[in-house]
C-alpha positions in Angstrom: -0.8 -21.5 -9.2 0.9 -19.1 -6.4 2.0 -20.0 -4.0 1.8 -19.0 -0.4 4.3 -17.2 1.6 5.3 -18.6 4.6 5.1 -16.5 8.0 7.6 -16.8 9.9 8.6 -14.6 13.4 11.1 -13.0 12.3 9.8 -11.0 8.6 7.4 -8.9 7.7 3.9 -9.9 7.5 0.6 -7.9 7.1 -2.3 -8.1 9.7 -6.2 -7.8 10.3 -6.8 -6.3 13.8 -10.9 -5.8 14.3 -12.0 -3.8 17.8 -14.8 -3.5 19.3 -15.5 0.3 19.1 -14.8 3.7 16.8 -11.0 4.7 17.4 -10.1 8.2 16.9 -8.5 9.5 14.0 -5.5 10.9 16.2 -3.6 7.1 17.1 -2.5 6.7 12.9 0.7 8.9 12.9 1.4 5.9 15.7 1.2 3.5 12.7 2.8 4.5 9.7 2.0 1.9 7.5 -1.1 1.1 8.0 -5.2 1.8 7.3 -8.0 2.2 9.0 -11.7 0.8 8.0 -15.1 1.4 10.5 -17.7 -0.6 10.0 -20.2 -0.3 12.2 -19.8 0.1 15.9 -16.3 -1.8 15.0 -12.8 -0.3 12.9 -10.8 -2.6 11.7 -6.8 -1.4 11.0 -5.1 -3.1 8.3 -1.0 -3.3 8.5 2.1 -4.5 7.9 4.4 -5.2 10.9 8.5 -5.7 11.0 8.2 -8.7 12.4 6.0 -10.9 15.8 7.5 -8.7 18.1 6.1 -6.3 16.4 3.0 -7.8 15.7 2.1 -8.0 20.0 3.9 -3.9 19.6 0.7 -3.6 18.1 -2.0 -6.4 19.9 -0.4 -3.8 23.1 -1.0 -0.7 21.4 -4.0 -1.5 21.0 -5.0 -3.0 24.4 -3.8 0.5 25.4 -6.9 2.5 22.8 -9.4 0.6 26.3 -11.4 -1.1 23.4 -12.0 -4.8 23.3 -10.3 -7.2 20.9 -12.3 -9.3 18.5 -9.9 -11.2 16.0 -6.5 -11.3 14.3 -6.1 -12.1 10.9 -2.9 -13.0 9.0 -3.2 -11.7 5.2 -0.5 -13.9 3.2 -1.9 -11.2 -0.2 -2.4 -7.5 1.7 -2.3 -5.7 -0.4 -3.0 -1.7 0.8 -4.4 -0.4 -2.1 -7.3 -2.9 -2.4 -8.5 -1.0 0.3 
């Protein structure tokens, strides 16, 4: 059995953010290591943030998009190529 990575405040970690509504493609320049998919009327953003401060910065960015944040999920086994 593979050991899970311990989540810390100061290390990179992957997250999934789910937003109500669809985001236009021009925001993606702001997020270098991310991917977005669209499911029905939601945008799902996957990506790695540098640390917990980066996660809060990403959440602030999402707030500024004007779309409601539905959920934030830590992804311990995230691999971008699996999207």
